[in-house]
Every structure is written in structure tokens, then in C-alpha cells.
C-alpha positions in Angstrom: -83.4 12.8 81.7 -79.7 13.8 81.8 -79.5 14.0 77.9 -82.5 16.3 77.7 -81.0 18.5 80.4 -77.6 18.7 78.6 -79.2 19.4 75.3 -81.1 22.4 76.7 -78.4 23.7 79.0 -77.8 27.0 77.1 -81.4 28.0 77.5 -81.6 27.4 81.2 -80.7 30.3 83.6 -77.6 29.8 85.8 -79.6 29.5 89.0 -81.9 26.9 87.6 -79.0 25.1 86.1 -77.3 24.9 89.5 -80.5 23.6 91.1 -81.1 21.1 88.3 -77.5 19.8 88.7 -78.2 19.2 92.4 -81.4 17.4 91.6 -79.7 15.2 89.0 -76.9 14.5 91.5 -79.4 13.4 94.1 -81.2 11.3 91.5 -78.0 9.4 90.4 -76.5 9.3 93.9 -73.4 11.3 92.6 -72.3 14.7 93.8 -71.5 17.2 91.1 -68.7 19.5 92.2 -68.9 23.1 90.8 -66.1 25.4 89.7 -63.2 25.1 92.2 -64.9 22.7 94.5 -63.0 19.6 93.2 -59.7 21.2 94.0 -60.8 22.4 97.4 -62.2 19.0 98.2 -59.0 17.2 97.0 -56.9 19.6 99.1 -59.1 18.9 102.2 -58.9 15.1 101.6 -55.1 15.4 101.3 -54.9 17.5 104.4 -57.1 15.1 106.4 -55.0 12.2 105.3 -51.8 13.9 106.4 -53.4 14.7 109.8 -54.6 11.1 110.2 -51.1 9.9 109.3 -49.5 12.2 111.8 -51.9 11.0 114.5 -51.0 7.4 113.7 -47.3 8.1 113.9 -47.8 10.0 117.1 -49.6 7.0 118.7 -46.9 4.7 117.6 -44.2 6.9 119.0 -46.1 7.3 122.2 -46.3 3.5 122.5 -42.6 3.1 121.8 -41.9 5.9 124.2 -43.2 3.8 127.0 -40.0 1.8 126.8 -38.0 4.9 128.0 -38.9 4.0 131.5 -36.6 1.0 131.2 -33.8 3.6 131.5 -34.8 3.7 135.1 -32.4 1.3 136.8 -34.6 0.0 139.5 -37.8 -0.3 137.4 -35.8 -2.1 134.7 -34.5 -4.6 137.3 -38.0 -5.3 138.6 -39.4 -5.5 135.0 -36.9 -7.9 133.6 -36.6 -10.0 136.8 -40.4 -10.4 136.9 -40.6 -11.1 133.2 -38.1 -13.9 133.4 -39.7 -15.3 136.5 -43.2 -15.2 135.0 -42.0 -16.9 131.9 -40.5 -19.6 134.0 -43.8 -20.0 135.9 -45.7 -20.3 132.6 -43.2 -23.0 131.5 -43.9 -24.9 134.7 -47.7 -24.7 134.2 -47.2 -26.4 130.8 -45.0 -29.0 132.4 -47.5 -29.6 135.2 -50.3 -30.2 132.8 -48.3 -32.6 130.7 -47.1 -34.5 133.8 -50.6 -34.8 135.2 -51.8 -36.1 131.9 -49.0 -38.7 131.8 -49.8 -39.8 135.4 -53.6 -40.0 135.1 -54.7 -39.8 131.4 -57.7 -38.0 132.9 -59.2 -34.8 131.6 -60.9 -34.4 135.0 -57.5 -34.3 136.7 -56.3 -31.6 134.3 -59.4 -29.6 135.1 -58.7 -30.1 138.9 -55.2 -28.7 138.5 -56.5 -25.7 136.7 -59.0 -25.0 139.5 -56.3 -25.4 142.1 -54.1 -22.9 140.3 -56.9 -20.3 140.0 -58.9 -20.6 143.2 -56.2 -19.3 145.7 -55.7 -16.2 143.6 -59.4 -15.5 143.8 -59.5 -16.1 147.6 -56.3 -14.4 148.7 -55.8 -11.5 146.3 -57.7 -9.1 148.5 -55.6 -10.1 151.5 -52.5 -9.7 149.4 -53.5 -6.1 148.6 -54.0 -5.3 152.3 -50.6 -6.8 153.2 -48.9 -5.0 150.3 -50.2 -1.7 151.7 -49.1 -2.5 155.3 -45.7 -4.2 154.8 -42.4 -3.5 153.1 -43.1 -4.4 149.5 -39.6 -5.4 148.6 -39.3 -7.8 151.5 -42.8 -9.1 150.7 -41.8 -9.8 147.1 -38.5 -11.5 148.3 -40.4 -13.8 150.7 -43.0 -14.8 148.2 -40.5 -15.5 145.5 -38.3 -17.5 147.8 -41.3 -19.6 148.9 -42.4 -20.2 145.3 -38.8 -21.1 144.3 -38.6 -23.7 147.1 -42.0 -25.2 146.1 -40.8 -25.5 142.5 -37.5 -27.1 143.6 -39.5 -29.7 145.7 -41.6 -30.5 142.6 -38.5 -30.9 140.5 -36.8 -33.2 143.1 -39.9 -35.3 143.4 -40.0 -35.7 139.7 -36.3 -36.5 139.5 -36.6 -39.2 142.1 -39.9 -40.4 140.6 -41.9 -40.1 143.9 -44.4 -37.7 142.4 -48.1 -38.3 142.2 -51.3 -36.3 141.7 -51.7 -35.5 145.4 -48.1 -34.1 145.7 -48.5 -32.1 142.6 -51.9 -30.7 143.8 -50.5 -29.7 147.2 -47.4 -28.0 145.8 -49.4 -26.2 143.1 -52.0 -25.0 145.6 -49.3 -23.6 147.9 -47.5 -21.9 145.0 -50.8 -20.4 143.7 -51.6 -19.1 147.2 -48.1 -17.5 147.4 -48.4 -15.9 144.0 -51.7 -14.2 145.0 -49.6 -12.1 147.4 -46.9 -11.4 144.8 -49.0 -9.5 142.2 -50.4 -6.8 144.7 -46.9 -6.2 146.1 -45.4 -5.8 142.6 -48.1 -3.2 141.7 -47.7 -1.4 145.0 -43.9 -1.1 144.6 -43.9 0.4 141.1 -44.9 4.0 142.2 -41.8 4.0 144.5 -39.5 3.0 141.6 -40.8 5.2 138.8 -41.2 9.0 138.9 -44.6 10.6 138.4 -43.7 11.4 134.8 -42.9 7.7 134.2 -45.9 6.2 136.0 -48.1 5.9 132.9 -45.2 4.3 130.9 -44.4 1.9 133.8 -48.0 0.7 134.2 -48.4 0.3 130.5 -45.2 -1.8 130.3 -46.3 -3.9 133.3 -49.6 -4.6 131.5 -47.8 -5.5 128.3 -45.6 -7.9 130.2 -48.6 -10.0 131.1 -49.5 -10.6 127.5 -45.8 -11.1 126.5 -45.0 -13.8 129.0 -48.4 -15.5 128.2 -46.9 -16.0 124.7 -43.2 -16.7 125.5 -43.9 -18.9 128.5 -46.0 -21.7 127.0 -43.9 -21.6 123.8 -40.6 -22.0 125.8 -42.3 -24.6 128.0 -43.3 -26.7 125.1 -39.8 -26.6 123.7 -38.2 -27.4 127.0 -40.5 -30.4 127.5 -39.6 -31.7 124.0 -35.9 -31.2 124.4 -35.2 -31.7 128.1 -38.2 -33.3 129.8 -40.5 -32.4 132.8 -38.0 -32.2 135.6 -35.6 -30.0 133.7 -38.5 -27.6 132.9 -39.2 -27.3 136.6 -35.5 -26.6 137.3 -35.6 -23.8 134.6 -38.4 -22.2 136.7 -36.3 -22.5 139.8 -33.5 -20.6 138.1 -36.0 -18.0 136.9 -36.9 -17.3 140.5 -33.2 -16.9 141.3 -33.1 -14.1 138.7 -35.9 -12.1 140.2 -34.7 -12.7 143.7 -31.2 -11.3 142.7 -32.9 -8.3 141.1 -35.0 -7.6 144.3 -31.9 -7.9 146.5 -30.1 -5.0 144.6 -33.3 -3.0 144.2 -33.1 0.5 145.7 -36.5 1.3 147.1 -36.9 4.5 149.2 -37.8 3.9 152.8 -41.5 4.4 153.1 -42.9 5.5 156.5 -45.5 3.2 157.9 -48.3 5.8 157.8 -47.7 6.3 154.0 -47.6 2.6 153.4 -51.0 2.3 155.0 -52.3 4.7 152.5 -51.1 2.7 149.6 -50.5 4.8 146.5 -52.3 7.7 148.1 -49.2 8.0 150.4 -47.3 9.4 147.4 -49.4 12.4 147.2 
């Protein structure tokens, strides 16, 4: 069909020739570009590619720009203190699982410890949010972190003196998980009072990124600490990580928030 058309192309009017070209292009599934259309199309493709490239670069720079909020002294103190503390907590979770397995050789016991770690957060998170709106967030964070540090120290001492068992581990982990359910709402509630309005999006983005970051660094560091130093030493590392965040909270400069604004939560900033 194509050969016959090309052979008779001189005798076909221009309008018919154009229509036939489109028919042939539809037949073969190929688009025939006329006159300057190839150049126009190439220019458009090149322009679209440049636009997409610029959009991609802009997205990358926006993501990297989120780190600018770390130039804010008080937010940076909270961010790095919490990151180190959360990494230590993840290390302790790895050590607890390993110690429970060594003590019991039971998959059921491991599942029980996992339930004990998760259940208090489910039960007390709402109450933690209410308290974070009503109380001084910095003091609340200090109290919670001191409590969790003491619980980790007790677990480390019990392990050092070899008086640890599944019951002791379960009770200490239950209390620590209950305390941590009050820490997360307080940390979220204090961020708006450390970062400016312009920095809020970046601050929240970094706070979300921190969760994924310590979920990687914590278990990795926990496994290495277990292999090199043992269970008790891993617990002591977590105790030290709590000291870091407690020190950061002590030097944190948080504006005094009136009680009526605290009761309104973030709405009190408006």
C-alpha cells in the first residue's frame, strides 16, 4: 500500500496527499511529521525536559532547604537531643529482645515483650496529648525523660548483677513504654514554640524524617553494641543517650506560654 502511494505521489493533489499520509500513519501506528513539525516537536520535547529537570532540582533543593531550620538554636538542641535519645532507645529494644530470647528461648515471650512495648502507647497517647496541652511542655519532657532514664538504669543494673528475669524486664519495659507515650505529644506540642511560622513546615518535615532515620541507625547500632560490648553495656548507652536529651532540655529557651494559650494547643499561637 505504501509503495503504490509513493509511486503515484506526483499525481495526487496536495490536500489528498496530506489526508493519505495521515491514513497511512494511522495504519502503521506511526505519526508522519510535516514540514517544520519535527523541529517544533523536538524543541517542545527539549523544553519540557528542561522544565521537568528544573522541577526536580527545585524539589531536591526544597528538601535540602528543610535543614536550614537546624540553624535555629533551640530547635536544633531538641532535634539532636531527641535523635540521640531515640537511637539509644532503639538500641535498648534490640538488646531487650536478645536478652529475652537468651533467658527464655521462646518466640511467645518475644511476642509478649513486643505487645508490652506497644500497648501503653495505644492506651495513653490521648492522655499524653491532653497533658501536653495543659502543662509546661519542657518540664513534661524533662520529667518523662528522667523517668525513662531511671528505668533503663535499673534494667542495666539488674543485668549487671544477674538478677534479671522475664518478669522484671516486662515490668520495666511496660513502665518505660507508658512514659514514652507522654513524651511524643509533648515534643510535637513544643515545636511550634521553638520554630518560627516560616520554619514550621521544615521543622515538622525534619521531625518526621528523624523517625525513619533513628529506625535505621538504632537497630544497627544496637546490633553492633551487642556484638562488641554485650547486653548491659547497650543498656548503659541508652542511659547516656537520655542524659544528652535531658541536658538539651535544660538549656532550651522556651517562651513562657500563658495557661489559656497552652489549653488551646497549637491554636494558642494564632
